[in-house]
C-alpha positions as a LaTeX table, in Angstrom:
\begin{tabular}{lrrr}
\hline
Residue & $x$ (\AA) & $y$ (\AA) & $z$ (\AA) \\
\hline
Met1 & 0.02 & $-0.15$ & $-0.09$ \\
Ser2 & 1.19 & 3.70 & $-1.03$ \\
Phe3 & 0.85 & 6.35 & 0.63 \\
Lys4 & $-2.86$ & 7.97 & $-0.48$ \\
Ser5 & $-1.21$ & 11.25 & $-1.72$ \\
Trp6 & 1.59 & 13.39 & $-0.67$ \\
Arg7 & $-0.63$ & 15.49 & 1.81 \\
Ser8 & $-1.10$ & 11.36 & 4.13 \\
Tyr9 & 1.24 & 12.99 & 6.38 \\
Trp10 & $-0.83$ & 16.60 & 7.18 \\
Glu11 & $-3.50$ & 14.91 & 6.79 \\
Phe12 & $-2.61$ & 12.76 & 10.05 \\
Arg13 & $-2.01$ & 15.11 & 11.59 \\
Tyr14 & $-4.82$ & 17.14 & 12.17 \\
Ala15 & $-7.17$ & 13.59 & 12.25 \\
Val16 & $-5.03$ & 12.50 & 15.54 \\
Lys17 & $-5.22$ & 16.37 & 17.02 \\
Asn18 & $-8.50$ & 17.27 & 16.26 \\
Asn19 & $-10.56$ & 14.16 & 15.43 \\
Ser20 & $-10.34$ & 11.29 & 16.56 \\
Arg21 & $-6.94$ & 10.64 & 19.02 \\
Phe22 & $-7.40$ & 6.54 & 21.17 \\
Ile23 & $-9.39$ & 5.48 & 18.11 \\
Leu24 & $-8.32$ & 6.04 & 14.38 \\
Asp25 & $-10.26$ & 6.33 & 12.08 \\
Lys26 & $-9.68$ & 4.46 & 9.00 \\
Glu27 & $-7.60$ & 6.90 & 6.74 \\
Ser28 & $-5.12$ & 7.44 & 9.62 \\
Lys29 & $-5.64$ & 3.65 & 9.80 \\
Asp30 & $-4.06$ & 2.47 & 6.15 \\
Phe31 & $-1.49$ & 5.86 & 6.58 \\
Leu32 & $-0.26$ & 3.47 & 8.69 \\
Thr33 & $-0.49$ & 0.84 & 7.45 \\
Ala34 & 1.87 & 2.55 & 4.34 \\
Ile35 & 4.12 & 3.48 & 7.32 \\
Glu36 & 4.70 & $-0.51$ & 7.54 \\
Glu37 & 5.01 & $-1.51$ & 4.41 \\
Thr38 & 7.17 & 1.54 & 2.89 \\
Cys39 & 9.28 & 1.45 & 6.20 \\
Ser40 & 12.27 & $-1.12$ & 4.86 \\
Ser41 & 14.28 & 1.10 & 3.96 \\
Arg42 & 14.73 & 2.93 & 6.76 \\
Val43 & 15.74 & 0.26 & 9.32 \\
Glu44 & 19.37 & 1.17 & 11.02 \\
Ile45 & 21.45 & $-1.14$ & 13.39 \\
Ile46 & 23.29 & $-0.26$ & 16.35 \\
Ser47 & 25.91 & $-2.40$ & 17.03 \\
Ile48 & 26.98 & $-3.71$ & 20.34 \\
Ser49 & 30.03 & $-2.17$ & 20.17 \\
Ser50 & 28.45 & 1.86 & 19.53 \\
Ser51 & 28.25 & 4.55 & 22.18 \\
Leu52 & 25.62 & 6.35 & 23.34 \\
Trp53 & 25.46 & 9.15 & 25.11 \\
Arg54 & 22.70 & 11.07 & 28.27 \\
Ala55 & 22.54 & 14.05 & 29.87 \\
Gln56 & 20.99 & 15.35 & 33.06 \\
Ile57 & 20.50 & 18.70 & 34.08 \\
Gly58 & 22.46 & 18.45 & 37.72 \\
Cys59 & 25.03 & 16.86 & 39.73 \\
Asp60 & 25.23 & 15.30 & 43.19 \\
Tyr61 & 27.54 & 16.42 & 46.10 \\
Val62 & 30.31 & 14.73 & 47.88 \\
Pro63 & 31.09 & 16.24 & 51.26 \\
Gln64 & 34.78 & 16.48 & 52.17 \\
Tyr65 & 36.45 & 16.91 & 55.25 \\
Gln66 & 39.82 & 18.55 & 56.63 \\
Glu67 & 41.14 & 16.71 & 60.26 \\
Asp68 & 41.87 & 19.90 & 62.85 \\
Glu69 & 44.53 & 19.74 & 65.59 \\
His70 & 42.25 & 18.17 & 67.63 \\
Gly71 & 41.41 & 15.29 & 65.36 \\
Asp72 & 37.76 & 16.34 & 64.65 \\
Asp73 & 36.89 & 16.17 & 61.10 \\
Ile74 & 35.62 & 20.20 & 59.53 \\
His75 & 33.22 & 19.87 & 56.88 \\
Val76 & 34.94 & 22.03 & 53.97 \\
Asp77 & 33.45 & 21.70 & 50.88 \\
Asp78 & 31.28 & 20.24 & 48.99 \\
Val79 & 32.38 & 18.40 & 45.92 \\
Pro80 & 30.43 & 18.04 & 42.46 \\
Val81 & 30.30 & 14.25 & 41.24 \\
Pro82 & 28.20 & 12.92 & 38.49 \\
Phe83 & 24.47 & 11.87 & 39.55 \\
Glu84 & 24.05 & 7.69 & 40.24 \\
Asp85 & 23.55 & 5.31 & 37.22 \\
Lys86 & 19.66 & 5.17 & 37.85 \\
Arg87 & 19.43 & 8.54 & 38.16 \\
Met88 & 20.51 & 9.16 & 34.74 \\
Lys89 & 17.62 & 6.40 & 33.41 \\
Pro90 & 14.12 & 8.07 & 33.44 \\
Leu91 & 11.70 & 6.16 & 35.89 \\
Ser92 & 9.68 & 2.95 & 35.37 \\
Ser93 & 7.04 & 3.90 & 37.26 \\
Ser94 & 6.57 & 7.78 & 35.63 \\
Ala95 & 7.89 & 9.59 & 33.02 \\
Ser96 & 6.84 & 13.51 & 31.15 \\
Glu97 & 5.34 & 14.08 & 27.62 \\
Gly98 & 8.18 & 13.64 & 25.11 \\
Arg99 & 8.56 & 14.19 & 22.04 \\
Ala100 & 8.38 & 9.87 & 21.58 \\
Asn101 & 6.25 & 8.42 & 24.47 \\
Pro102 & 3.28 & 9.68 & 26.02 \\
Lys103 & 3.33 & 10.17 & 29.46 \\
Gly104 & 3.46 & 8.30 & 31.99 \\
Ile105 & 5.14 & 5.80 & 29.51 \\
Pro106 & 8.95 & 6.39 & 29.56 \\
Tyr107 & 11.67 & 5.40 & 26.79 \\
Leu108 & 15.20 & 5.93 & 27.11 \\
Tyr109 & 16.04 & 8.76 & 25.35 \\
Val110 & 20.27 & 9.19 & 24.09 \\
Ala111 & 22.51 & 10.85 & 21.18 \\
Thr112 & 24.75 & 9.68 & 19.10 \\
Asp113 & 27.59 & 12.06 & 20.87 \\
Lys114 & 28.04 & 13.72 & 24.00 \\
Glu115 & 27.60 & 17.32 & 22.88 \\
Thr116 & 24.83 & 16.29 & 21.41 \\
Ala117 & 23.21 & 14.75 & 24.90 \\
Met118 & 24.30 & 17.96 & 26.69 \\
Ser119 & 22.79 & 20.21 & 24.22 \\
Glu120 & 19.34 & 18.37 & 23.93 \\
Val121 & 18.55 & 19.24 & 27.65 \\
Arg122 & 19.28 & 23.28 & 26.28 \\
Pro123 & 21.46 & 23.93 & 29.31 \\
Ser124 & 21.90 & 27.85 & 31.08 \\
Leu125 & 25.08 & 28.92 & 31.17 \\
Gly126 & 27.01 & 27.37 & 34.05 \\
Ala127 & 24.03 & 24.79 & 34.94 \\
Ile128 & 26.35 & 21.66 & 35.40 \\
Leu129 & 25.48 & 18.85 & 33.50 \\
Ser130 & 25.84 & 14.59 & 34.17 \\
Ile131 & 26.81 & 13.06 & 31.64 \\
Gly132 & 26.65 & 9.17 & 30.53 \\
Lys133 & 27.93 & 6.77 & 28.28 \\
Phe134 & 25.58 & 4.19 & 27.83 \\
Lys135 & 26.71 & 0.60 & 25.69 \\
Pro136 & 23.39 & $-1.11$ & 23.75 \\
Asn137 & 22.54 & $-4.92$ & 25.91 \\
Lys138 & 22.32 & $-6.23$ & 22.28 \\
Lys139 & 22.05 & $-5.12$ & 18.00 \\
Leu140 & 18.92 & $-2.40$ & 18.25 \\
Lys141 & 16.67 & $-2.10$ & 14.89 \\
Ile142 & 15.32 & 0.69 & 14.32 \\
Ile143 & 13.34 & 3.38 & 11.99 \\
Asp144 & 15.68 & 6.17 & 11.47 \\
Phe145 & 13.71 & 9.99 & 10.99 \\
Ser146 & 16.56 & 11.86 & 9.72 \\
Val147 & 16.98 & 11.33 & 5.82 \\
His148 & 14.93 & 13.58 & 4.61 \\
Gln149 & 15.37 & 15.96 & 7.72 \\
Gly150 & 15.51 & 20.04 & 6.74 \\
Lys151 & 14.45 & 19.63 & 2.76 \\
Met152 & 11.65 & 21.18 & 1.56 \\
Lys153 & 8.66 & 18.62 & $-0.26$ \\
Phe154 & 8.12 & 20.10 & $-3.34$ \\
Phe155 & 4.42 & 19.17 & $-5.39$ \\
Leu156 & 3.65 & 16.30 & $-7.67$ \\
Lys157 & 2.08 & 13.82 & $-9.51$ \\
Glu158 & $-0.94$ & 12.08 & $-7.28$ \\
Ser159 & 0.40 & 9.11 & $-9.58$ \\
Asp160 & 3.81 & 8.65 & $-9.03$ \\
Asp161 & 3.60 & 6.66 & $-5.95$ \\
Ile162 & 7.68 & 6.56 & $-5.27$ \\
Lys163 & 7.96 & 10.19 & $-5.44$ \\
Lys164 & 4.94 & 10.62 & $-3.13$ \\
Ser165 & 5.90 & 8.44 & $-0.44$ \\
Glu166 & 9.35 & 10.25 & $-0.40$ \\
Ala167 & 7.27 & 13.47 & 0.70 \\
Val168 & 5.58 & 11.56 & 3.51 \\
Trp169 & 8.99 & 10.45 & 4.70 \\
Thr170 & 10.76 & 14.41 & 4.50 \\
Asp171 & 6.98 & 15.46 & 6.27 \\
Met172 & 8.24 & 12.76 & 8.81 \\
Asp173 & 11.72 & 12.98 & 8.96 \\
Asn174 & 11.48 & 17.00 & 9.64 \\
Ala175 & 7.60 & 16.59 & 12.74 \\
Phe176 & 10.78 & 14.76 & 15.08 \\
Ser177 & 12.58 & 17.22 & 14.50 \\
Val178 & 11.48 & 20.04 & 14.49 \\
Pro179 & 12.09 & 21.97 & 17.33 \\
Thr180 & 9.49 & 22.36 & 20.46 \\
Ser181 & 9.11 & 25.25 & 23.30 \\
Asn182 & 7.91 & 25.79 & 26.75 \\
Thr183 & 4.75 & 26.85 & 24.88 \\
Asn184 & 3.45 & 24.23 & 22.33 \\
Tyr185 & 1.05 & 22.44 & 23.60 \\
Asn186 & 1.24 & 18.95 & 24.38 \\
Ser187 & $-0.62$ & 17.12 & 21.25 \\
Asp188 & 1.72 & 18.95 & 19.13 \\
Tyr189 & 3.34 & 15.62 & 20.40 \\
Val190 & 0.42 & 12.84 & 19.65 \\
Pro191 & 1.21 & 12.30 & 15.62 \\
Thr192 & 5.02 & 11.61 & 16.49 \\
Gln193 & 4.06 & 10.13 & 19.79 \\
Ile194 & 1.64 & 7.34 & 17.73 \\
Ile195 & 3.63 & 6.77 & 14.71 \\
Ala196 & 6.70 & 5.90 & 17.38 \\
Glu197 & 4.87 & 3.81 & 19.55 \\
Phe198 & 2.82 & 1.80 & 15.99 \\
Ile199 & 6.67 & 0.75 & 15.10 \\
Lys200 & 7.54 & $-0.60$ & 18.49 \\
Ser201 & 4.11 & $-2.28$ & 17.63 \\
Leu202 & 5.72 & $-3.49$ & 14.76 \\
Gly203 & 9.01 & $-5.27$ & 17.11 \\
Tyr204 & 12.07 & $-2.68$ & 16.08 \\
Asp205 & 14.00 & $-1.57$ & 19.00 \\
Gly206 & 13.58 & 2.32 & 18.36 \\
Ile207 & 13.48 & 5.45 & 15.86 \\
Ala208 & 16.71 & 7.64 & 15.21 \\
Tyr209 & 16.01 & 11.08 & 14.18 \\
Lys210 & 17.95 & 14.43 & 13.79 \\
Ser211 & 18.58 & 16.60 & 16.27 \\
Ser212 & 17.64 & 20.11 & 16.35 \\
Leu213 & 20.30 & 21.52 & 18.99 \\
Gly214 & 23.48 & 19.43 & 18.07 \\
Asn215 & 24.93 & 17.99 & 15.30 \\
Gly216 & 24.20 & 14.09 & 16.35 \\
His217 & 21.56 & 11.84 & 16.06 \\
Asn218 & 19.01 & 11.15 & 18.78 \\
Ile219 & 17.63 & 7.65 & 19.02 \\
Val220 & 14.53 & 6.66 & 21.08 \\
Leu221 & 14.45 & 2.80 & 23.12 \\
Phe222 & 11.81 & 2.23 & 23.43 \\
Asp223 & 12.41 & $-0.41$ & 26.72 \\
Leu224 & 14.96 & 1.06 & 29.53 \\
Asp225 & 17.11 & $-1.88$ & 30.05 \\
Met226 & 18.64 & $-2.41$ & 25.85 \\
Ala227 & 21.21 & 0.08 & 26.72 \\
Thr228 & 23.31 & 0.02 & 30.09 \\
Ile229 & 25.18 & 2.87 & 31.41 \\
Thr230 & 28.98 & 2.67 & 31.43 \\
Glu231 & 30.67 & 5.67 & 32.10 \\
Asn232 & 29.67 & 9.13 & 33.59 \\
Asp233 & 30.81 & 12.25 & 33.81 \\
Ile234 & 30.13 & 16.47 & 34.59 \\
Tyr235 & 30.39 & 18.99 & 32.68 \\
Glu236 & 30.22 & 22.74 & 33.18 \\
Val237 & 28.45 & 24.68 & 30.51 \\
Lys238 & 30.79 & 27.32 & 29.14 \\
Lys239 & 29.22 & 28.98 & 26.06 \\
Val240 & 25.81 & 29.35 & 24.50 \\
Asp241 & 25.28 & 30.12 & 20.84 \\
Phe242 & 22.27 & 32.16 & 19.43 \\
Ala243 & 21.09 & 32.05 & 15.65 \\
Phe244 & 17.79 & 34.17 & 14.14 \\
Glu245 & 16.54 & 33.79 & 11.60 \\
Ser246 & 13.05 & 35.81 & 10.89 \\
Val247 & 9.93 & 34.19 & 10.27 \\
Val248 & 8.56 & 35.65 & 7.96 \\
Asn249 & 12.04 & 34.42 & 5.79 \\
Gln250 & 11.43 & 30.41 & 6.83 \\
Tyr251 & 7.82 & 30.81 & 5.30 \\
Thr252 & 8.72 & 32.33 & 1.30 \\
Gln253 & 11.26 & 29.32 & 1.02 \\
Tyr254 & 7.85 & 27.69 & 0.38 \\
\hline
\end{tabular}
């Protein structure tokens, strides 16, 4: 089954945000079926030797003591240390809303490099970050939603199934990587959450998408136990870069 239209993602997005979210209509079900039948070219393998990274804002502190002339321990300082390993994963009993996961269902968000992982938590200047290095516990099979990220969609004839599929996957790639803000409604996550959960139902281990804040990729693993932390460290944010572009210019590109 091919996608019905080059606008299929946007029609699906509107339907699940505004019409029916938990009981999908036929068009939305057909859209997911088309994903299943066209995703084989997006399969990627993460080997067991790969390194993945996850950052958290903050750290723990260990008190340091010094013995005085009477032999008593005097507290002199608190030394920052990385969070414990268990703190570097989401709680299995709770989870906040995410791009791929609904509230209450935790996924493990990691990145392909430490700089991207640290950028993804959007730290402020001077913030202390705990960062963990993870190793997969098995070979992971994921679907890559980064192939056409950043590309502009094009108009085409509806009869061209190959180009139509490419246009829809371009929309999905961009949907997973689009920057979000604190003012975004939670419902903006619904389309990508449903797609991610559908990919999970097909037996895949996770998804990948391009980071909008770093040079690497984000990896979302559907099972918290798919990767184990092997190293941890702490970093201080020394520089924060901003870039600005007119919103009008963004829209006039289309």
